[in-house]
ROTOR-414906 format. One record per atom (N, C-alpha, C): residue in one letter; z, x, y. Coordinates in steps of 0.02 Angstrom, whole numbers, padded with zeros to 5 digits, always signed. Layout:
BEGIN
aZXY...
This chain:
BEGIN
m+10212+03743+07643m+10258+03721+07694m+10319+03766+07692l+10339+03789+07749l+10400+03828+07756l+10457+03780+07772v+10512+03786+07736v+10571+03743+07748v+10628+03788+07771l+10657+03770+07828l+10712+03809+07857l+10771+03763+07870k+10831+03791+07863k+10891+03756+07883k+10915+03790+07947r+10928+03751+07998r+10952+03777+08062r+11009+03734+08086k+11052+03763+08126k+11107+03727+08156k+11092+03712+08229v+11128+03664+08257v+11120+03648+08328v+11131+03712+08369g+11086+03723+08416g+11089+03783+08459g+11046+03840+08435e+11022+03837+08373e+10980+03890+08347e+10907+03878+08366i+10868+03932+08363i+10798+03931+08386i+10753+03957+08330i+10695+03927+08324i+10643+03950+08279i+10585+03973+08322r+10558+04031+08308r+10500+04057+08346r+10438+04050+08304i+10384+04028+08337i+10318+04024+08305i+10273+04070+08345g+10253+04124+08315g+10213+04174+08351g+10253+04203+08409d+10218+04229+08459d+10250+04262+08516d+10268+04214+08572h+10240+04153+08573h+10244+04112+08633h+10273+04042+08623i+10295+04026+08562i+10320+03959+08549i+10391+03962+08521e+10436+03923+08549e+10504+03918+08525e+10520+03845+08509v+10555+03834+08454v+10579+03767+08436v+10655+03772+08437h+10686+03732+08481h+10759+03732+08489h+10788+03672+08453v+10839+03683+08412v+10875+03628+08381v+10928+03605+08431l+10918+03546+08460l+10961+03521+08513l+11019+03479+08488a+11006+03436+08439a+11060+03392+08416a+11040+03361+08350v+11091+03339+08313v+11081+03299+08253v+11122+03236+08263e+11086+03179+08264e+11119+03114+08276e+11105+03070+08216g+11152+03069+08168g+11141+03032+08106g+11085+03064+08067e+11033+03026+08053e+10975+03053+08016e+10920+03078+08063v+10934+03081+08128v+10883+03101+08177v+10899+03172+08202l+10848+03213+08200l+10853+03281+08225l+10818+03284+08293k+10851+03309+08343k+10822+03314+08410k+10800+03387+08421l+10735+03396+08435l+10707+03463+08445l+10681+03470+08515g+10683+03531+08540g+10652+03548+08605g+10601+03602+08593f+10545+03599+08628f+10490+03647+08618f+10477+03684+08683v+10468+03749+08678v+10447+03790+08734v+10381+03822+08713a+10327+03806+08749a+10262+03831+08730a+10218+03836+08793p+10165+03877+08791p+10118+03880+08847p+10087+03811+08859r+10066+03800+08921r+10037+03734+08940r+09976+03716+08898h+09937+03765+08876h+09876+03749+08839h+09890+03728+08767v+09952+03733+08744v+09969+03713+08676v+09989+03639+08677s+09954+03599+08639s+09966+03528+08636s+10021+03515+08584i+10074+03478+08605i+10128+03460+08560i+10136+03385+08563m+10128+03352+08505m+10136+03279+08504m+10159+03257+08435r+10188+03197+08432r+10209+03168+08369r+10147+03155+08326s+10153+03162+08261s+10095+03155+08217s+10063+03086+08221e+10103+03033+08231e+10073+02966+08235e+10031+02958+08298i+10051+02991+08353i+10011+02989+08414i+09946+03029+08404y+09953+03088+08374y+09895+03130+08359y+09844+03092+08316e+09869+03058+08264e+09825+03021+08219e+09792+02962+08255a+09828+02927+08298a+09799+02872+08336a+09742+02896+08381i+09753+02953+08414i+09701+02981+08458i+09641+03002+08416r+09653+03033+08359r+09599+03055+08315r+09558+02995+08292q+09591+02941+08272q+09555+02881+08249q+09514+02850+08306e+09543+02849+08366e+09508+02822+08424e+09445+02863+08439n+09451+02929+08434n+09393+02972+08445n+09339+02962+08392l+09360+02952+08329l+09312+02940+08276l+09274+02874+08289q+09311+02822+08309q+09280+02758+08323q+09232+02763+08382a+09252+02800+08433a+09209+02807+08493a+09145+02842+08474g+09148+02889+08429g+09088+02925+08407g+09041+02883+08366k+09065+02829+08337k+09024+02786+08295k+08991+02730+08334q+09012+02718+08395q+08985+02663+08435q+08912+02677+08455e+08874+02624+08457e+08806+02629+08480e+08804+02648+08554n+08757+02687+08573n+08749+02706+08644n+08707+02654+08680d+08736+02596+08691d+08702+02542+08727d+08699+02561+08801p+08639+02567+08830p+08633+02588+08900p+08672+02544+08948k+08674+02477+08937k+08711+02434+08982k+08786+02448+08979r+08811+02461+08918r+08882+02476+08910r+08898+02543+08945l+08855+02592+08936l+08867+02657+08968l+08867+02651+09044l+08822+02612+09072l+08821+02602+09144l+08885+02567+09167h+08907+02518+09127h+08970+02483+09143h+09028+02532+09145l+09032+02576+09095l+09086+02626+09092l+09083+02674+09152l+09024+02686+09176l+09015+02730+09235l+09026+02693+09301g+09037+02627+09296g+09048+02588+09356g+08984+02572+09395r+08929+02570+09359r+08865+02557+09391r+08835+02492+09364k+08791+02464+09402k+08755+02405+09380k+08687+02428+09354p+08655+02389+09309p+08590+02411+09280p+08538+02428+09333n+08539+02395+09391n+08490+02408+09443n+08504+02473+09480d+08565+02501+09474d+08585+02562+09510d+08556+02624+09477a+08535+02619+09414a+08511+02678+09377a+08450+02705+09411
């Protein structure tokens, strides 16, 4: 892990296309701004972990044909 000290208004660069701007320090909270290409996903770690867990659970579910048809908005007779 790289640890850096930065002041408000300073910028950290990651590679050629990502910038992290130190916007403010409010008590124990650091406010950051990110500039990155659209294809780069930036999210809080708790959101990332929730999505990852949801995807793992979805992969473990049985492929019940009736459930799949329901998700597709079809009735069993429409197949």
